[in-house]
N, C-alpha and C positions, 0 to 999 in steps of 0.2 A: 505494500499500499502506500502510496506516495505520502512523504511528508507535508503536513500541511505548516504553513512558515506561520510567524509569531503574526506577522501584517494582515494575512487572512483573518487568523483568528480574533484581531481586534475587529477589521471588517466587519465578521458575523454579528460581534457584539454590537456594534453599532446597526448594523442593521436587525437586528433584537430589539435595542432600543427604538428602532423606527418602528416595526412592526408595533409596539406598545404605545407607542405615543399614535398611530394610525387608530386605533381602539379607542384612546381618548377622541380624538377630532371626530368619530363616528357619534361617540354619546354625546357628545356638543354638538356636532350639527342636529341630532333627533330632538334636543333640549332644545334649541333653537326653534328647528319646525315645530313645536309646540307650541310655543307660545304668542301670544296675543296681545298686543297694546289693546287698552281700551279704559274709557274712563267710568272709574268707580260711579257707585249710586250718589246722589248729589243729597246732602242734607244742610245744615246750617253755611253759612257764610262767614264767619269769625271772623273782625276785621287782625289785618295781617301787614307786620312792618318785615319786608323786605331789606336785608343787610347787602350791601354790593361793595367789598373790598377791592380799591382797581387800583393798578400801578401801571401808566402809561398809558399813551391813547393805542390801543392794541388793533386787529384789523377786525371791521365786525365789529365793536365794541359798540357803537351807536344802536347798530340796528338789534342786539344781544340785548339792550336794556329796553328798548323799545319793547320787545315779543313780551318782556315782563312785567309790562303796563298794560297791553294787548290782551286783556285776558277776559275770559266768557266766567265774569266772578262776581259776584252780588254784593261782597263786601267790602268794607273800607281796605286799599290798600296804601302804605306809606314804604316809599322805597327810599334809603338812607345811603347814600355812595362815599364814602370814604378816601381818602387820600393823604400822606402823610408827608408830602412836600406842596409847598406852596406855586415850585413852577412845576407840578405835573401835570401833562399835557394833558392828561383824562380830563382836568378840570373844565377846559375850554366843551368838552364830550358832555359831559352833565348840563353846563347853561345850556346847551342846543338843545337837549333833553327835553331843560325846564323850557324854553320857550316852544318846543313842538306840542309839549302835552302841557299849555298851562293852567287847564284845570285838574291834576296830577299831584300829590303829595309827594311832591320830591326834595329831598333835604342833602344839601351838600354840606361834609365834616374834612374841613382842613385842620388835621392833629399829626404835631410831627414826634408826639410821648411817645417814647419806647417801652415796653414792657416787659424785654425778653430777646429771644433769638430770634423768635417766628415774628417775620414783621406783619405778615396776616392778622395772624392773631392780636398782636399790636393795634393795627387797625382797628379790629371787631371792638377793642376793648373801649377804643374813644370812641367809637362810634354807638355803641349801648346806651350811654345814656338821654341821646335822643329820640331813641325807639319811643313812641307812641301806647302801640298794642302787646297786650300780653304772649302772643301768638308770633313767633318769629321765624324767619325761612333765610337762612344766608347760602348763597350757592358764589360758584366761582363766575367771575366777569367772562369768562373765553364760553361760558353755556349759553346756549340757544334753546327757551321752552317755547310748545304750542300754546294754545287759546283756551285750552282744558289744565293746564298745570297747575294751577293753585285749586280749582275746587279738585282734580283728583288729591292733590297734597292734602288738601284739609281733612277733607273725608278719610282718609287713611289715619291721619291725626288723631279721627275720634273714635278708631275704633279701641274696644277696652285692653288695655295692657301694652296700648303703644306710647313710646317713653318719645319718639324719636322717627324721624321718616326720612329715606336716603331713595336718591334716583338712581336707574340703569345709564348707559350713554356709549354711545358711538363717536368714531373720528370722523372730523370733518373739513378735510383738506381747503386753505384759504389764501396759498400765495401757490408758487411753484411745485414742482414734483419732490421736493424733498416735503416739502407738507403733504403730498401723500403719501409717502412713506411714513410719517410720523401716526397719521389719520388710522393707516390701516394695522400697524404694532394697537392704537386702541379695539379698532372694530373688530379685527381675527385674530386679534392673543387674548385681549384684557378681557373683551365682551363675553366673550364664549365661555373662557375659563370661570368666571365670575356667575354666570347663567347655569353652569352644571355643579359647582360648587356650592351655590343655594339649593340650587335640587337636592343634592345630596345630603344635606345637611352640614355639609363642610366648611359653609365660609359664612360669618355675619360680616355682611359689610358695611360701611359707613363712611363715602364718599362726598368730597367736595362741589361734587355738581349737584348734592343738595342735603342740607341738613334741615330740618325743618323739627321743630321743640318750642315748646312751651316755655316762659319766661322762668317759671318757678321751677321746670325740671331744670335748666341750667343753673339755675341758684344751687338747687342742692346736689348736682354734682363737681360746683366749686367753683359753678362762674367759665370764663375764658380764661380768666388769669391762669387759671389751672393745667393749660396747656402751654404757659406763654414762650416752651423755651423745648416745646417738642416739635418734630418735623412732621409726623404725620400727625398734627392735628384732630382731623375729620376720625381717621381709626380709634384716636384716644376718644374723644366725644361717645363714638359708638359703645366703646369698653365699659366706658362709665356710664352709660344709660343701661348696659347691661346689668351691671353693678347694684342699681338700683332691683334688679327684677323686672325691668323695664325689656319691651322687644324694640328695635330697629326694624320699622316694617317697608319694604319696598313695593309699592303700588307699581300695576302694569302700564308703566310708562317709558320711554327710552329717549333721554338728550341727547343733543347735539354738541360735541364739545370740538370747536373752532381748532386745528392746529392750523399754525402761521410760524413754522420752522421753513426758515430762507437757504437751508445748509447743511449739510449732514454733520458737520461739528454742533448744530443747537439741535439734532436730534438727537444725537450720542449721548450730551448734555443731559437733557431732560428725560431718557430711558435710565441713564445710570443714575438718576438721580429716585427715579420709581425703584430700581432694581437693588440702588443702598439699602433704600427705606424698608423693602419689602422684608430683605435679607435678614435687618435689623429685629423686625420685629416677629418676625417666624422664619427661623435659618432652617428648621426640620422640612418646612411646607416651601418655599424658596427650591432647596434640595429637588424637593419632589416635582415640581414643575418641570423639571429637566426631560418628561414626557410629553409636554406640548410643544416639539420642537421635531416632527418624526422627516418631515421631508430632507434638513439637513442634515440630518444623523442616517438617513438611506442614501444620499449622494453618499455622502462618505464610507458608508459599507460599499454603491459598488465600486469606489476607487481605490479601497484595503483589498477588496477581495477579488483585483482584476477584469470586475463585470462579471462574474459571479451570476448564472443566471435564477439562482436564487435572490440574490441580493437585489438585482435589475427587477424582476417580478414584486417585489418589497416596495421599491422605489416607487414603481407604476400605479399599487396601490395606495401608500402614501399622498402621492400627487395627485390621485382624485379624489380619497378623503378629503386633502386641504381644499377643493375646488368644489368640496359638494358642500363642506360649511363654508365658502366664501358665499356661494350661494345664498345660505339660508341666512348670513347673518343680512347680504344684500336685499333680501325681499324683504327681510324683515323692520330697515329703516330704510329703506328708499333712496339707497344711495350706496353707488359702489366708491370703494376710496383707494384702492388701486388694481390697473390692468393685471389679469390672472395671469400672465406668461411672468411678472416681476416678483410674485409671490415667492419661490424658491427665493430668490435674492433678499427679499424682505425677511423669510426664514433663519435664513443664513445670518444675515447681519444682528436679528433675534436672539439667535446665537451666542453670537459673541457678547452682545452687551450680557446675555445670562454669565456668562463662563466670566467677564472680568467685574459684575459685580460684587463677588466673593470677597474682593481684592481693595472694592474702592473703600475710603476712611473721609474722606470730605467730598463734598455736593457744589454743585452749584443750583443757586436758586433767586432767579430774578437777576442776577449781577451779583449776588454777593459770596463769598468763598464760605461753607459752612463747615466744620468739623464734627462728623458724627459720631453721637459720646454714647454712653450704657445705657442701655432701655426706649433709644429712640431718642434721647435729650442730642440736643444742636445746641454750638456757641460759635459766636465768629471763628474763623481760623485763627488768628492772633490774639484771641483772647482762650481759647483751648490750649496755645502753646508756650503762655506765658507764665 
């Protein structure tokens, strides 16, 4: 019998990982295929304060903010937009929004006070004293929502045992081809994994796309101040709500996350921050996500085995599963984030980010270099090394 080389054995190991990942892809595709976005039954429409921490004039910012005001909702709505610099370009966008919606309750808060390493939480702490209503809905500035958003969110929050509400989201490219690469990671990698994790009871997400909760609940978990030095503030808020014995609900609604990355460097910085954050919060779960990259592992299997027929067959099956999952997500979101032929390239880049994520110790967040410390805490790099 001809001896099998070490390289060939490694190749078959890669192909085996690809086969396991293919099963994951098919399970995720099945979950996406059964998902149905819908508006929950309408009940009361309580008064709501929308909290929008802003930083810079992002692409589509004006349209995103306007979408949260153009709601099919019967209750009073206040929007608070907060910035931390008097020269922030987002201020002009807020002024234009106030002019476009003269009857809307839109408040601009400009406050440079810092309360920890997380600038977004500092911004929220500065904004909160201006909130008029006891029901708070905070969401990232790059999110776009449809007219049923508030009705769906408040109906979910009214359910017994619900302490907070969050939302799934997909990627929406806004600029050049690199924004399509960024959007594809969210739509075809992140979203399916969260959907499957929730279905299997293995994930309890709370995401910056939306965190809706009552002011009393926020007070009970220690206010925003509790999260001032955490990078994954959204995850920590959800965990704190669970500590109260309450549920973080996920209504049948998918928002759109605007991706404005204009070059490969921006894509990598953003995704490495996400990867490192997940690794710090859940090292075992992060390591286990290796099965979500079947196509690049199947490609490595073909290369290392010298194009073995078995490895080639597993690659073909992996590619088919990837296309099925992408098609299901596209039908669900009504948008194609990336051309099909580029998906193997996108997945290979994702695998590189996954591997490098094990070694990242500092991240870039809105231009600030942050050192990652224990338990998801952060500090400015200069502070952590002093």
